[in-house]
DRENDO-664192 format. One line per 2 residues: their letters; for each residue x, y, z of N, C-alpha, C. Coordinates in steps of 0.001 Angstrom, whole numbers, plus 500000, padded with zeros to 6 digits. Example, Ala and Ser with C-alpha at 12.3 -4.5 7.8 and 13.67 -1.06 7.14 Angstrom:
# DRENDO-664192
as = 513190,494310,507800,512300,495500,507800,513200,496700,507800 | 512850,497750,507080,513670,498940,507140,512900,500030,507870
//
This chain:
# DRENDO-664192
xx = 604668,247738,929392,605827,248627,929465,606406,248611,930868 | 607726,248560,930930,608374,248628,932222,608167,249994,932853
xx = 608083,250025,934173,607963,251289,934887,609316,251895,935213 | 610375,251117,935045,611725,251589,935344,612485,251861,934046
xx = 612934,253106,933880,613778,253507,932756,613226,253017,931416 | 611992,253346,931067,611512,253006,929732,612277,253805,928680
xx = 612301,253284,927476,613022,253941,926388,612040,254442,925338 | 612447,255511,924631,611604,256054,923569,612424,256987,922687
xx = 611912,257251,921491,612444,258320,920654,612082,259670,921272 | 612890,260684,921009,612493,262041,921357,611517,262574,920308
xx = 611869,262398,919040,611005,262909,917979,611139,262092,916714 | 611916,262605,915762,611943,262026,914426,612843,260801,914327
xx = 612547,260012,913291,613340,258863,912870,613615,259058,911379 | 614707,258540,910830,615015,258797,909419,613900,258354,908475
xx = 613553,259238,907553,612566,258906,906530,613259,258168,905385 | 612603,257176,904794,613229,256416,903701,613544,257291,902496
xx = 614565,256885,901749,614950,257621,900558,613901,257595,899463 | 613014,256587,899490,611938,256566,898495,610803,257526,898867
xx = 610837,258054,900100,609804,258991,900547,610265,260435,900415 | 611487,260717,900842,611999,262084,900785,613303,262122,899991
xx = 613544,263254,899383,614828,263522,898735,615771,264009,899820 | 616677,263157,900227,617520,263493,901368,618518,264596,901042
xx = 618834,264803,899753,619685,265935,899388,618955,267254,899660 | 617661,267292,899362,616866,268482,899658,616752,268660,901172
xx = 616487,267557,901877,616337,267613,903336,617595,268154,903996 | 618739,267596,903629,619991,267975,904278,620565,269273,903716
xx = 620072,269701,902571,620574,270921,901965,619882,272177,902450 | 618908,272015,903348,618165,273150,903872,618107,273079,905394
xx = 617975,274225,906015,617717,274245,907454,616328,273670,907709 | 616053,273188,908929,614707,272698,909228,613672,273753,908868
xx = 612738,273449,907969,611850,274483,907448,610796,274925,908444 | 610513,276222,908425,609411,276794,909200,608176,276957,908315
xx = 608398,277130,907003,607309,277177,906050,607290,275847,905295 | 606390,275677,904332,606288,274412,903619,607508,274182,902731
xx = 607902,272903,902608,609019,272490,901758,608568,271266,900962 | 607580,271469,900091,606928,270351,899408,607859,269589,898478
xx = 608930,270258,898012,609813,269580,897070,610664,268496,897718 | 610563,268326,899045,611305,267251,899697,610660,265888,899439
xx = 609359,265868,899097,608636,264599,898945,608837,264021,897554 | 609127,262734,897467,609264,262063,896172,607911,261643,895586
xx = 606996,261032,896359,605700,260660,895780,604876,261895,895423 | 604004,261743,894447,603095,262813,894101,601984,262935,895116
xx = 601188,263988,895007,600122,264235,895992,599147,263068,896138 | 598858,262362,895062,597887,261271,895130,598419,260058,895884
xx = 599735,259901,895927,600338,258745,896594,600974,259090,897940 | 600997,260381,898294,601820,260804,899423,601333,260227,900747
xx = 600038,260279,901033,599568,259787,902332,599849,258298,902499 | 599603,257512,901466,599868,256076,901566,601353,255814,901784
xx = 602202,256558,901078,603642,256393,901247,604079,256789,902658 | 603519,257873,903176,603848,258289,904536,603381,257262,905566
xx = 602206,256688,905357,601731,255625,906246,602720,254464,906269 | 603185,254060,905081,604134,252940,904999,605434,253282,905719
xx = 605914,254512,905560,607143,254916,906234,606964,254924,907745 | 605802,255368,908206,605531,255357,909644,605513,253938,910188
xx = 604992,253001,909403,605004,251598,909829,606427,251068,909932 | 607293,251438,908990,608691,251014,909073,609356,251564,910337
xx = 609107,252838,910629,609680,253435,911839,609167,252732,913089 | 607873,252443,913113,607284,251736,914246,607905,250363,914420
xx = 607997,249591,913337,608539,248229,913434,610006,248237,913847 | 610782,249223,913394,612170,249316,913849,612218,249505,915362
xx = 611356,250353,915890,611326,250566,917335,610940,249282,918068 | 609942,248591,917568,609504,247351,918209,610581,246276,918121
xx = 611279,246209,916990,612311,245172,916806,613430,245281,917835 | 613826,246519,918168,614959,246676,919087,614517,246724,920542
xx = 613198,246792,920795,612728,246760,922169,612476,248116,922794 | 612177,249141,921980,611803,250444,922522,610441,250309,923209
xx = 610301,250902,924363,609103,250699,925188,607934,251587,924790 | 608208,252861,924556,607177,253839,924183,607433,254204,922733
xx = 606494,253936,921839,606755,254068,920411,606037,255270,919812 | 606454,255625,918604,605846,256729,917880,605873,256409,916393
xx = 605402,257339,915571,605476,257125,914125,606733,257737,913524 | 607642,258205,914367,608902,258752,913882,608772,260075,913149
xx = 607608,260712,913245,607362,261982,912552,607626,261868,911053 | 607347,260703,910474,607690,260468,909074,606816,261246,908099
xx = 605722,261821,908565,604862,262621,907691,605257,264095,907667 | 606308,264454,908345,606618,265869,908539,607859,266294,907765
xx = 607801,267506,907259,608986,268120,906662,609926,268618,907756 | 609358,269000,908887,610128,269328,910079,609227,269158,911285
xx = 609820,269185,912463,609022,269063,913692,608023,270207,913799 | 608319,271324,913159,607605,272581,913370,606497,272815,912351
xx = 606834,272701,911056,605960,273303,910045,604704,272496,909753 | 604694,271196,910078,603536,270355,909778,602285,270884,910466
xx = 602388,271215,911726,601245,271739,912477,601101,273247,912299 | 602218,273969,912389,602148,275433,912426,601567,276029,911155
xx = 601729,275349,910009,601230,275884,908751,599867,275319,908358 | 599274,274521,909242,597951,273959,908969,596842,274750,909648
xx = 597174,275865,910265,596211,276622,911061,595617,277779,910264 | 594411,278186,910656,593818,279392,910108,594507,280625,910646
xx = 594466,281707,909867,595133,282937,910264,596560,283031,909772 | 597040,281992,909060,598398,281951,908538,598349,282111,907023
xx = 599114,283046,906492,599242,283197,905039,600384,282297,904578 | 600026,281080,904153,601059,280093,903797,601709,280415,902458
xx = 601042,281215,901629,601580,281530,900299,602524,282711,900306 | 602458,283518,901350,603298,284715,901433,603947,284785,902810
xx = 604961,283962,903053,605577,283913,904380,606321,285198,904710 | 606684,285304,905978,607453,286448,906442,608881,286039,906762
xx = 609593,286916,907431,610995,286659,907748,611265,287068,909185 | 612011,286210,909888,612406,286481,911269,613816,285947,911473
xx = 614553,286461,912452,615853,285862,912781,615650,284463,913381 | 616412,283490,912900,616375,282150,913468,617212,282063,914726
xx = 617400,280852,915224,618169,280668,916467,619592,281178,916334 | 620161,281075,915123,621537,281514,914917,621621,282981,914531
xx = 620465,283636,914418,620440,285033,914033,620285,285264,912543 | 620371,284206,911748,620230,284353,910301,618759,284531,909929
xx = 618475,285318,908881,617087,285489,908441,616475,284143,908053 | 615261,283901,908527,614568,282632,908303,613149,282919,907820
xx = 612724,282197,906787,611353,282332,906319,610420,281611,907291 | 609373,282312,907731,608493,281795,908782,607026,282042,908391
xx = 606080,281346,909064,604666,281633,908839,604346,283093,909170 | 603444,283679,908410,603029,285062,908630,601606,285068,909169
xx = 601438,285619,910362,600134,285660,911017,599393,286900,910547 | 598283,286684,909822,597534,287808,909260,596108,287907,909801
xx = 595712,286968,910656,594370,286979,911234,594341,286129,912483 | 593164,285941,913087,593069,285110,914298,593540,283682,914015
xx = 594366,283157,914887,594846,281780,914718,593727,280824,915120 | 593340,279963,914201,592234,279040,914430,592620,277640,913967
xx = 591810,276684,914383,591990,275281,913993,590609,274746,913642 | 590380,274517,912362,589049,274081,911934,588883,272574,912022
xx = 589993,271833,912007,589931,270371,912078,591223,269846,912677 | 591224,268579,913083,592430,267989,913630,593532,267904,912591
xx = 594740,268259,912980,595874,268225,912062,596578,266866,912138 | 596770,266355,913361,597495,265096,913559,596607,263990,914117
xx = 595329,264243,914246,594438,263294,914910,594317,261997,914108 | 594167,262107,912801,594093,260905,911969,595377,260089,912079
xx = 596528,260760,912184,597809,260072,912305,597896,259287,913613 | 597364,259874,914675,597345,259184,915975,596479,257934,915898
xx = 595287,258067,915321,594380,256920,915198,595017,255808,914377 | 595718,256168,913306,596411,255175,912479,597457,254427,913299
xx = 598280,255162,914033,599326,254534,914839,598726,253651,915928 | 597655,254116,916552,597021,253358,917634,596543,251993,917134
xx = 596135,251907,915878,595657,250647,915318,596784,249663,915054 | 598026,250144,915030,599138,249303,914580,599942,248665,915709
xx = 599710,249045,916949,600587,248577,918022,599848,248522,919350 | 600314,247628,920214,599803,247557,921578,600693,248320,922559
xx = 601827,248819,922077,602721,249598,922934,602076,250933,923302 | 602501,251536,924404,602133,252930,924639,602671,253798,923506
xx = 601889,254760,923052,602325,255617,921953,602456,257063,922411 | 603468,257712,921846,603738,259115,922136,603595,259922,920860
xx = 603051,261127,921001,602901,262039,919875,603579,263353,920226 | 604294,263918,919259,604970,265192,919469,604290,266285,918652
xx = 604417,267521,919140,603796,268660,918474,604545,269909,918921 | 604729,270905,918038,605476,272093,918463,604713,272883,919511
xx = 605463,273474,920439,604859,274231,921525,604463,275638,921104 | 603574,276244,921882,603037,277563,921554,604119,278643,921576
xx = 605028,278580,922537,606079,279583,922632,606957,279548,921389 | 607378,278361,920983,608246,278228,919815,607517,278609,918536
xx = 606253,278227,918388,605507,278635,917200,605383,280156,917128 | 605134,280800,918264,605010,282257,918269,606345,282933,917977
xx = 607414,282344,918498,608746,282937,918290,609174,282811,916836 | 608689,281804,916139,609035,281584,914742,607861,281902,913830
xx = 607201,283020,914092,606127,283528,913240,606296,285034,913096 | 605882,285546,911966,605855,286984,911739,604458,287490,912079
xx = 604320,288179,913210,603012,288603,913692,602616,289931,913063 | 601558,289901,912275,601014,291115,911679,599545,291300,912085
xx = 599157,290657,913196,597764,290743,913618,597629,291075,915100 | 598258,290319,915983,598029,290464,917426,598767,291661,918023
xx = 599969,291919,917572,600713,293070,918069,601205,292946,919494 | 601159,291747,920050,601594,291529,921434,602026,290075,921558
xx = 603246,289850,922040,603779,288490,922080,602977,287586,922998 | 602537,288104,924127,601740,287299,925052,600424,286854,924433
xx = 599749,287749,923716,598487,287397,923056,598722,286391,921930 | 599817,286550,921207,600139,285611,920131,600391,284208,920691
xx = 601158,284119,921764,601434,282824,922390,600141,282193,922891 | 599285,282993,923523,598020,282471,924045,597132,281937,922923
xx = 597147,282595,921770,596347,282123,920637,596856,280782,920140 | 598168,280653,920027,598743,279360,919639,598434,278291,920692
xx = 598517,278647,921965,598271,277679,923039,596842,277164,923015 | 595896,278020,922643,594490,277605,922613,594254,276535,921544
xx = 594790,276743,920337,594595,275732,919286,595404,274477,919593 | 596552,274656,920226,597375,273512,920615,596649,272652,921643
xx = 596010,273282,922614,595268,272551,923635,594130,271742,923022 | 593415,272336,922069,592330,271616,921404,592860,270416,920621
xx = 593989,270592,919937,594585,269483,919182,595043,268374,920122 | 595671,268742,921224,596161,267741,922178,594997,266916,922738
xx = 593919,267572,923102,592771,266836,923643,592194,265873,922612 | 592153,266286,921354,591649,265387,920313,592618,264236,920054
xx = 593912,264487,920163,594886,263405,919995,594790,262402,921141 | 594563,262904,922326,594346,261996,923457,593114,261129,923224
xx = 592035,261724,922748,590812,260970,922480,591020,259932,921381 | 591965,260197,920471,592245,259264,919371,593172,258126,919784
xx = 593695,258172,921031,594482,257049,921517,595908,257347,921935 | 596338,258613,921898,597697,258944,922325,597831,258767,923835
xx = 598867,258048,924255,599116,257856,925687,599930,259001,926276 | 600888,259487,925499,601824,260502,925973,601876,261620,924937
xx = 601833,262862,925408,601919,264024,924531,603189,264794,924880 | 603962,265107,923853,605168,265915,924049,605068,267183,923212
xx = 605323,268329,923832,605439,269567,923071,606920,269948,922991 | 607325,270397,921818,608723,270746,921564,608891,272250,921706
xx = 609771,272656,922603,609976,274066,922903,611462,274440,922880 | 612149,274228,921762,613574,274578,921724,613843,276067,921877
xx = 612883,276908,921515,613146,278344,921581,613079,278896,922998 | 612638,278111,923957,612751,278548,925349,614214,278589,925782
xx = 614989,277627,925312,616420,277637,925583,617104,278760,924820 | 616652,279017,923608,617295,280030,922774,616972,281455,923231
xx = 615804,281640,923888,615372,282980,924292,614924,282932,925757 | 615873,282782,926673,615507,282518,928073,614768,283662,928751
xx = 615128,284918,928454,614447,286023,929134,612982,286085,928739 | 612704,285925,927464,611325,285896,927000,610603,284668,927553
xx = 611336,283550,927661,610742,282333,928222,610367,282528,929681 | 611139,283305,930401,610800,283554,931811,609520,284370,931947
xx = 609213,285157,930948,607974,285926,930982,606760,285100,930560 | 606939,284235,929572,605778,283582,928962,605828,282055,928952
xx = 606987,281453,929217,607161,280025,928958,606260,279113,929775 | 606247,279287,931082,605459,278394,931931,603971,278535,931631
xx = 603512,279763,931446,602097,279969,931117,601740,279305,929788 | 602637,279379,928815,602377,278766,927512,602219,277254,927645
xx = 603059,276639,928449,602966,275196,928675,601675,274844,929398 | 601376,275591,930430,600179,275297,931237,598893,275469,930422
xx = 598856,276464,929549,597679,276636,928691,597552,275463,927720 | 598661,275025,927171,598620,273914,926212,598151,272624,926862
xx = 598526,272390,928102,598198,271143,928792,596995,271265,929723 | 596287,272360,929666,595138,272551,930545,594088,271460,930314
xx = 593751,270732,931377,592733,269692,931281,593195,268404,930633 | 594490,268251,930396,595034,267051,929735,595547,266081,930795
xx = 595033,264869,930768,595435,263851,931740,596616,263028,931205 | 597293,262340,932126,598356,261416,931733,599713,262090,931621
xx = 600669,261360,931073,602039,261848,930958,602132,262931,929887 | 602710,264063,930260,602943,265165,929334,604401,265591,929447
xx = 605004,265891,928313,606442,266158,928257,606692,267480,927552 | 607694,268207,928044,608221,269367,927327,609659,269054,926945
xx = 609948,269125,925640,611314,268899,925161,611986,270237,924914 | 613123,270448,925588,613937,271647,925369,615326,271189,924942
xx = 615836,271821,923888,617116,271347,923346,617891,272517,922761 | 619061,272195,922214,619951,273193,921625,619859,273208,920104
xx = 618991,272394,919527,618860,272319,918076,619395,271000,917543 | 618973,270660,916323,619450,269426,915687,620971,269419,915633
xx = 621564,268270,915930,623018,268145,915880,623551,268407,914479 | 622765,268098,913447,623172,268343,912069,623361,269839,911815
xx = 622615,270660,912529,622667,272108,912341,623586,272773,913369 | 623550,272291,914612,624312,272896,915714,625333,271878,916211
xx = 626591,272085,915826,627632,271134,916229,628205,271433,917611 | 628384,272711,917906,628991,273107,919180,627878,273514,920148
xx = 627629,272654,921110,626519,272890,922027,627025,273289,923404 | 626296,274154,924090,626721,274564,925429,626631,273407,926417
xx = 627336,273544,927516,627376,272470,928516,626344,272675,929611 | 625392,273576,929384,624346,273799,930372,623166,274512,929746
xx = 622041,274501,930443,620816,275126,929963,620650,276521,930548 | 620202,277468,929709,619940,278823,930176,618533,278968,930736
xx = 617659,278009,930408,616279,278034,930901,615886,276601,931214 | 615892,276235,932493,615575,274854,932855,614852,274779,934197
xx = 615463,275301,935243,614881,275117,936572,613499,275758,936670 | 613247,276774,935815,611931,277408,935806,610840,276419,935397
xx = 611209,275384,934637,610232,274414,934148,609714,273498,935245 | 610358,273492,936391,609843,272668,937481,608480,273162,937963
xx = 608162,274412,937645,606874,274983,938069,605762,274751,937060 | 606070,274194,935894,605029,274031,934875,604217,272766,935134
xx = 603120,272620,934407,602196,271509,934629,602596,270214,933921 | 603592,270239,933057,604043,268999,932418,604567,268035,933472
xx = 604386,266744,933230,604874,265755,934191,606340,265407,933977 | 606880,265705,932771,608265,265343,932469,608923,266425,931620
xx = 610234,266558,931780,611032,267487,930982,612086,266668,930239 | 612200,266923,928938,613144,266196,928083,614349,267073,927791
xx = 615549,266575,928126,616776,267337,927914,617792,266489,927165 | 618658,267169,926406,619742,266441,925754,620991,266535,926620
xx = 621642,265395,926814,622791,265357,927713,624012,264690,927104 | 623839,263908,926021,624957,263119,925491,625931,263978,924693
xx = 625473,264618,923634,626385,265428,922818,626987,266596,923594 | 626199,267343,924386,626804,268449,925146,627559,268004,926395
xx = 627603,266693,926629,628310,266156,927815,627831,266849,929084 | 626530,266867,929237,625908,267552,930358,626221,266839,931670
xx = 626544,267593,932696,626707,267027,934029,625327,266580,934519 | 625160,265304,934870,623825,264836,935276,623274,265521,936517
xx = 624115,266234,937254,623605,266945,938431,622624,268049,938044 | 622567,268402,936760,621610,269410,936318,620173,268953,936570
xx = 619995,267649,936680,618672,267096,936967,618145,267607,938312 | 619053,267944,939220,618645,268421,940540,617790,269688,940452
xx = 617845,270393,939306,617056,271615,939143,615576,271314,938869 | 615258,270045,938658,613880,269659,938316,613388,268589,939291
xx = 613307,268901,940568,613050,267863,941574,611664,267231,941490 | 610698,267911,940877,609340,267365,940869,608974,266662,939558
xx = 609913,266587,938612,609586,266083,937281,610248,264741,936981 | 609586,263966,936112,610295,262894,935425,611262,263534,934441
xx = 612325,262814,934117,613346,263347,933225,613501,262422,932023 | 613245,262961,930838,613597,262244,929610,615046,262630,929321
xx = 615946,261660,929500,617377,261957,929548,618050,261484,928265 | 618657,262439,927540,619314,262112,926279,620641,261403,926493
xx = 620727,260171,926029,621945,259378,926199,622520,258909,924862 | 621964,259390,923756,622454,259041,922421,622897,260321,921725
xx = 624180,260392,921374,624785,261556,920728,624458,261511,919237 | 623724,262500,918759,623329,262541,917355,624278,263371,916508
xx = 625378,263841,917106,626377,264604,916379,627440,263741,915735 | 627313,262432,915870,628280,261500,915304,627565,260270,914770
xx = 628129,259672,913732,627588,258417,913210,628100,257205,913986 | 629018,257436,914908,629507,256321,915730,628377,255816,916619
xx = 628162,254516,916579,627065,253911,917330,627538,253580,918748 | 626838,254097,919719,627191,253837,921113,627101,252344,921424
xx = 627888,251903,922380,627713,250556,922908,626633,250591,923988 | 625965,249466,924233,625023,249437,925355,625664,249823,926678
xx = 626947,249484,926839,627636,249805,928087,627814,251307,928259 | 628089,252026,927154,628217,253480,927246,626868,254111,927578
xx = 625808,253629,926948,624464,254117,927269,624157,253873,928739 | 624490,252679,929222,624237,252350,930630,625012,253273,931557
xx = 626255,253582,931193,627061,254484,932019,626412,255863,932108 | 625932,256375,930994,625266,257678,931002,623992,257647,931833
xx = 623251,256568,931726,622009,256456,932489,622279,256342,933984 | 623340,255661,934349,623660,255546,935780,623869,256921,936405
xx = 624481,257836,935649,624663,259194,936161,623342,259866,936445 | 622364,259678,935541,621042,260271,935744,620314,259617,936910
xx = 620399,258305,936992,619713,257571,938063,620261,257972,939426 | 621547,258277,939498,622152,258672,940767,621536,259961,941307
xx = 620995,260792,940410,620424,262070,940837,618909,262056,940936 | 618255,261153,940213,616791,261214,940186,616119,259906,940559
xx = 616869,258815,940631,616246,257520,940878,615684,256943,939585 | 615659,255625,939496,615233,254970,938268,613777,255244,937928
xx = 612961,255504,938942,611529,255718,938700,611253,257008,937937 | 612194,257926,937957,611970,259236,937323,612666,259376,935976
xx = 613409,258373,935525,614220,258502,934322,613594,257747,933148 | 613524,258424,932008,613154,257825,930722,614354,257985,929801
xx = 614762,256910,929150,615954,256919,928303,615578,257281,926871 | 616389,258143,926254,616049,258634,924924,617299,259125,924199
xx = 617216,259326,922886,618255,260091,922193,618200,261553,922631 | 619215,262316,922260,619222,263732,922609,618062,264483,921970
xx = 617811,264209,920700,616865,265014,919936,616347,264144,918790 | 615832,264768,917723,615341,264028,916575,616464,263399,915773
xx = 616187,262242,915143,617211,261454,914452,617116,261546,912934 | 616305,262438,912386,615971,262385,910968,617159,262626,910049
xx = 618210,263284,910523,619350,263570,909655,620386,262453,909638 | 620176,261403,910420,621040,260231,910383,620582,259278,909285
xx = 621473,258367,908888,621034,257272,908026,620187,256316,908862 | 619332,255565,908187,618495,254618,908926,619357,253563,909608
xx = 620438,253142,908951,621316,252117,909533,621917,252603,910843 | 622419,253834,910841,623020,254387,912061,621953,254586,913134
xx = 620810,255138,912747,619736,255369,913721,619272,254062,914342 | 619128,253015,913521,618698,251720,914040,619722,251180,915038
xx = 621015,251319,914732,622044,250865,915655,622034,251627,916962 | 621838,252931,916876,621797,253743,918087,620569,253411,918936
xx = 619417,253175,918279,618225,252777,919029,618423,251429,919706 | 619077,250517,919018,619363,249200,919612,620203,249354,920877
xx = 621214,250218,920798,622060,250465,921974,621268,251131,923092 | 620360,252014,922712,619521,252679,923714,618697,251668,924492
xx = 617999,250790,923771,617155,249797,924444,617993,248845,925294 | 619135,248404,924757,619981,247453,925485,620615,248108,926708
xx = 621055,249351,926579,621660,250049,927714,620673,250300,928829 | 619444,250676,928461,618411,250870,929482,618119,249560,930203
xx = 618121,248453,929449,617858,247145,930060,618949,246771,931058 | 620200,247130,930745,621297,246834,931668,621073,247522,933015
xx = 620779,248821,932976,620612,249572,934226,619348,249127,934942 | 618316,248813,934183,617073,248318,934790,617342,247036,935583
xx = 618101,246121,935000,618407,244869,935719,619229,245151,936968 | 620160,246092,936879,620957,246445,938050,620090,246998,939163
xx = 619182,247883,938817,618299,248486,939827,617389,247437,940424 | 616799,246605,939595,615893,245562,940089,616638,244542,940927
xx = 617911,244296,940591,618699,243348,941358,619026,243837,942742 | 619095,245170,942871,619368,245754,944186,618119,245917,945024
//
């Protein structure tokens, strides 16, 4: 892998139509509770089908020259619910209700007892991916703050204690994923942006607890929500510079769709930056030159050694054809700027 401006997915890649019912997927908000009716294969065939879909996502990344690869989250109904609903202390059959990011009532996991983890949730998936590629691999998992914010707490009675409980099981899962072969761990924390005052009280501690004792590259992804759900995005972050104090080595931000001024990177002087240069709010496929132009803005503020090129957010709501084209442009655009930097 190149050390200058490597490329990677932020999270999801489109799942094949033979795996998921895309009408169900696109007809619902990203689920916080289980959404089993999205899967086309029956329970006996589901794991094998998900493995095959993950291989397709992996090979697409390798074909276009993505440097850091993943399984495209093809086994998940959403970035959130796969892990959050696999824990002890959650009543998965009788969910609760909380306001979502837009304020609308959202069905969420209901916490009725101590949050526990009896076995690895994603560890087998990491081991499977590690066997399939020699590339560095990245694994994503929802962060403790976001899981706590999107849960109905009927046990702990205190937001700080609830976050700490989620962080403890998250830390154990991360360590097991590292042992299974994950090179890079990313936690997704979109609700830190959505709830900045609460994030200022608990956000950094939640990240530090999750990454306690974890070696290697660690990333926190903060975003404004899937482009499919949130079309009008703000031009700045309400919670960002505070993350420079956390223990993660890199912060992932979306910059393409919101047309973010790259000078915002100056708020994170000690971190690597996963910089979103692919707009997921449109099916128009960027040219490599446009990707390179966006990356040059980031490099001007952070230097090539600190920049990782990526889409803004997860790509699961795009068609595979569009996503593949955008990934191709991502890899080619990063290569353009890399050659320019190396030439100088």
